[in-house]
C-alpha positions, -999 to +999 in steps of 0.1 A: +000+000+000+013+035-008+023+055+022+011+091+019+011+121+042+049+119+044+074+147+046+105+152+025+126+140+055+107+107+054+122+101+019+157+096+034+184+101+008+161+102-023+167+139-031+204+135-027+205+109-055+213+121-090+179+112-104+164+132-132+133+152-123+105+160-147+095+197-148+061+206-162+055+241-177+026+255-197+026+264-233+005+294-246-023+270-257-025+256-222-008+222-230+020+209-208+056+207-218+075+180-198+112+185-195+137+161-179+160+183-156+188+181-131+178+195-098+188+201-062+166+202-031+179+230-009+165+254+017+130+239+015+127+241-023+140+229-056+165+246-079+167+239-116+193+257-138+186+267-174+192+296-198+170+326-200+163+318-237+152+282-231+116+274-236+112+265-199+122+300-189+100+316-216+070+296-204+076+305-167+080+342-174+046+342-191+029+317-167+049+308-134+028+277-127+051+246-126+051+211-113+083+191-106+083+153-099+113+133-086+107+095-082+129+065-081+124+036-105+131+008-079+113-002-047+103+013-024+094+038-052+099+069-032+087+101-048+079+138-044+058+162-064+058+199-059+033+223-074+045+258-072+047+293-087+083+294-100+106+323-095+133+330-120+165+341-102+197+354-118+219+358-087+241+330-076+234+308-106+271+299-112+275+283-078+243+263-082+253+251-116+286+238-103+270+222-073+243+204-093+266+194-122+291+179-096+263+159-081+253+144-115+288+142-132+312+138-103+341+159-089+359+162-122+330+163-148+309+186-127+332+216-126+342+210-162+306+211-173+299+242-151+328+261-167+313+258-202+276+259-193+255+288-205+230+285-177+221+320-165+188+315-148+178+296-117+142+282-116+133+283-079+103+261-068+091+265-032+061+244-022+027+257-030+016+221-026+038+191-018+029+155-023+053+128-009+050+091-011+066+057-010+057+020-011+080+010+019+052-011+034+045-030+002+058-065-004+069-073-040+041-089-059+020-086-090+024-051-104+055-043-084+091-050-094+110-074-071 
């Protein structure tokens, strides 16, 4: 059975793992664009780095509504979904890019990526609504991977 009503702290190390998140933004016609993104959870919210010219940033300047989902692909299938009004921040982006890239690419690849990255905008998502879950109480069986 899925455990609900959890907090981010109940997820243990999930948000420290280099898992891709999926960021949802809204096109002019109201349809959703889903983008796989690197992220970090810090100071009670999520940071996603991008360029100001990227479609994600253009969407969020026009309509700041966003949803971000991080979920693991193996049991206990921990996950978090944040629905928020995104803020676009231009201060301190370089430090966040290096921190996030290092998490995903390691201590050599991360700084090398950050040095050549063109990211100049930080998408900041602080919870408007937070949904956290896992299947820690579930035994493997039909419909669940072993």
